N, C-alpha and C positions, 0 to 999 in steps of 0.2 A: 177483773182483776184476779190475778192468781194469788194463792194463799202466801207465797213467800213476799210478794208486794205488799199484801195487807199485813203481814208481820212486820215488815220493814215500817210501813206507816204508823202501826200502832206502837212500835217501839220508839220512833223519834218524836211521836206526840207525848209518850210517857217520859221521855226523856227532856222535852221542854217544860212539861207540867212540874217536873222535879226541880229544874233549873229555876224556875219562878217560884216554886212553893219554899225552896230552902231560905232565900233571903228572908221571907216573912216567918220562918220558924227559927232564926237564927237568935241566940240569946236564950231567954228562959225556956222556949220549947225544945231547941236544939242545941246540944252544947258544942263548942268550938272542935272538940276531938272528933265528933260525928261527921262533921264538914270534911275534915281532912281524910277520914276514913273513906268517906263516900268518894271523894275526888280520886284517892289511891285506886279505889274499886275500877272506876271509870278509865283510869289510864291503863289497868291490866285488860278492860274490855277491848280497847283500842289495839292493844297489843295482841289480842286473840283474834281480832279481825284482820289484822295483818298476816298473821299465819293462815288463816283460813282461806285468804285470797290465793296463796301458793300452794297449799295443801288442799283444800275442797275443789278448787277449780284447775289447777295445772297438774296436781298430782305430785308435787315436791313436797316430801315430808321432810321438814327442816328440824333437826336437833340442836340448831344454833343460834335461834331468833333472840334468845337471851343476850348474846353477843351485841346484836344490833340494839337492843334497848339498854344495854349498859353503856354502850359508846355514846349514845344520845343523853344519858344520865350524866356522864362524865363531862361532856361538852358544857352542860349547864352547870354542874358543880364546880367548874373551874371558872366559870364567870362569877357565882356567887363567892366563891374564896377571894376574887380579886376585889368583890366590892366591899369586903371587910377592910381593906386598906390599911392604916395603921392602928385599927383597934383591936389587933389580935394581941395575944398573951406576949408576944416580943415587941409589939408596938412597931414593927418594921413596914412601912408604907409599900415597900418594892417586892417583898417576898411574903407568900404564905408561912404561917407558923411552923409547918412542918417541914419547909426547906431551910428556915432558919436552924431549926433543931438539928437538921442533918449537915449543917455547914455548907449550904449551897452558896455560891458568890453571886450569882445572878440568875434572873428569870430564863428559864428555857425558851428558846425561839418558838416554840410550839404552844407557849402560853400566851403570846404577845397578843393574838386575835381575841383574847377572852376577856380583855379590856372593854371591848364595844359589845353592847347586847345584840346590834344588827349582825355584827360579825358572827356572834354566838349562835344566832338563829340560823345563819348559814352553815354553821359547822354541824348543827344538829341534824341538818338534812344531808350535808355533803359527806361527813365521815362515815355513817353507817352506809350510805348510797354508795360511795366509792369502794368501800371494803367489799360489798355486795357485787358490784359491777365487777370487780377484778377477779373475786372469788368464781363468781357465775360465768365469767369469760372462759377461764380455763375448764371448768368443771362441765359446762354445757356443750361446748366444742368438743371435749373428749368424750362426750354422750355418757357420762356417769349418772347413773339412774338408781332408783330403789334403795335399798337398804346400804348400798355402798356409799350413795350421797348423802344418806341420813349419818351415816358413821362419820364421813368427811367433816360434815358441818359442826357433829359434836366434837371431833378432833379439834376444829377451828376455835370453838368457844372456849374449850378448855386450855389450849395454848395461851390464848388472849389472858385467860385468868391466871396462869403462871407468871405470864410477863408481868402483869400489873400488881402483883404480890411484890414484885421487887423494887425496892427503895430507888434504886438509881433509874428507875424509868420516869420518875418525877411526877408520880400520881398519888402520892401518899403512902404507897405501900399497903402494908396489911391494914392499916386503920383507914385508907381512903381518905375522902374529903369531908368534912364535917364543919360544925361551928357556923353554919350560914345563918346570916342575919337579915340582909336586906335583899331586896329585888327591885330594881328601879327607883331606889331611894326609899321604899317603903318597908318598915318590917315586917318579915315574915309571919310574925307571931301575932300581928294585929288582926282583928275580925274581918276587915276590910279585904286584906291581902288573901287571908284563907278562902274567903267567898269568892274572890276573882281567880285564884287558882282552880277552885271547883268548877266555875262557870267556864273557864279557859279548858278544863279537861273534858267537860260536856260538849263544848262545842267542836273539840278536836276529834272527840269520839262520833259527832254527828257528821262532820266533815269526812272523816275517815270511812264512814259507812256509805254516804254517798258517793264518794270517790270509787270505792270498791265496788259499788252497785253499778255505776256507769261503766266500769272495765268490763264486768262479768255479763252485763246485758247487751254489750256491743259485739260487733264482729270478732273483735280480739277475743272476747270472753267465749264466743264459740268455738273459736279455734284453740282455745286454751282447754276447753272441755274434751275436744276431739283429741289432745296431746295426751291428756289423762287417762282416756279411755283406750285410745290405740295409736300409740306414738308413731310406731313405723309406719302405718297406714297414712297418717297425717303428713309424714316426711314423704313417702312415696307420691303423695298428692302434690308436691312441689312447694309446701310450706318450709320456711326456715324455721325449724322448731327451736333452734338455740336462741334465735332472736327474742321471739315470743317468751321463752322463758326467763331470758335476760331482763327484759323489760319488766315483768311482774315481780320477778325476784328483787330487782333494785327499787321498786316502788314499795313494796312490802317492808324492805329494810329501812327506808326512809320513815314510814307510817311508824314502826317499832321505835326508831330514834325518837321521833315526837313524843310517843308515850313515855319513853324514859326521861325525856326532859321536863315533862309535866310532873312526872312522879317525885324527882329528887326535892325540890322545894317543899312539898309537901311531907316528907318522912324525914328531911333533915340530915340525911347522910346518903353516901353512895361509896361502897367499897369493892374490892374484887370479888366478894362473893356474889355479886349480881351475874358474873360470867358463869357460875356454876352450871354444868350440864344439867343436874337435877332441876334447875328452874326451867330450861327450856322443854325437858320432859313433861313438866307440870303445866306449860302452855299447850302443850299437845293434848292432854288429859281435859283442859278447858272447852277446847274445840271439840273434841271428841264428845263430851257430855252434852254441850250445847247443840250440836249437829253440824257436822262437816259439810261444807257446801252450801250454809245457809246466810253467813254472815251474822245475822242477828241472833241466831242460835248461838254462835262463838261468842259473841259478847254476854249473851245471857249465861253461857257456861262459865265464864270467867267471873262474872260476879257472884254467881252462885258459890262456886268453889272458895273464892276468896272470903265470902262472909261465913262458909262453913269452917273454913280455916280460923278466922278469927273467933268465933264462938267456942270450938273445940279446943284451940289451944289455950283458951282461958279457963276452961273447965277440966279438960284431961290432956295436958300439954304432951305427954307421952303417947298418945293414941293417935294422934293427928296422922302420922305416916301410915300408920295400919289402914286408917280410914280411908286415906288416899288410894293405896293399894287396892282395897276393896270396891272403892267408887270405879276404878279402872276396869277391874274384872267385871263388875256390874253392868258397866257400859258396853264392853266387849260382848257380853253374852245376852243380855236383854234389852238393851238400847242401841243396836248397831247404828240407827239414824240419830241418836241423842234425843234430847227433851223436844226439840222443835218437830222432829219427825214422829216422836210417839203421840205429840199432840194432834199433828196431820193425821195419823191414823185413826184417832178418835173421832174426826169430823166424817159424817157420811159423805160418800161420794154423790156427785150429781146424778149419775145413772141410777143409784140406789135410791136417791129422793124421788126421782121420777117414776121409778116402779113401785115405790110405797104410795105416792099418789094415785 
């Protein structure tokens, strides 16, 4: 069994143990906010795996994956707003409070599907997936690569941020969507719902890792690595490079949308700040720290950075951005293969073991 396979097994086993242990510790041993915090970290880990799938294996450095995450978050947020019904500040069962405040006469057509949870689940996948497909169709057919593609993805998420800030878009403007109360008829603040969302986040992360692993270990994955390492040669051999890129790019966007949808009910708000380009750059740091092209390392990097951010913003709130910049420099200079690569280097190779014997 190769080291990366062993890492995947160990990580999934640890995730399973965590999922079983948390319900036992809920209450006296583990406060409710800790469960929400852990669930948020798992959503970040799934987002990092989504980026690693395209960057680590296909060589597509996306600086716009925060947009797919935010679109999934808004899709879930719209459903949660509709679940409030007539219990809002303005007691209007037909319109969310912010629409009443802005004197909207009726619910926009693109909000209608949010009444149904099943339709919302479809939108969580389809909206980021459709945007990624359309964007990728034009970008990859035009053979936009490297830093140019990265800049275009960053421009995409910045344009979406500016659009969602506008009140006339119908997504809450600067304030976004908040005041969520229920999901599937159960209060979000209840211990059972917090635990259910944590378990759902863990299951989504495990599913995302297994899906990404299945892709990268298949013939498709080997072609993706060939595209990453020598795109022109791969194209010369007869492979339709743009098709492979488009497929993995769309799948990655849908995974990011699922991460965003699970994130929203656990934090209680979604606003245009989720589209900020800085968020997408931070995702890249997660993957680089954990180990690009390892999947498990990307998830581990997201959890480590998110935990460090929580601790540092509590102790030294003004120092976090400096710490993040220093972390990026550290990884670039001393950990080019990330945490997982460093751990791999510490292990003696089989030849070295045989020679020592």
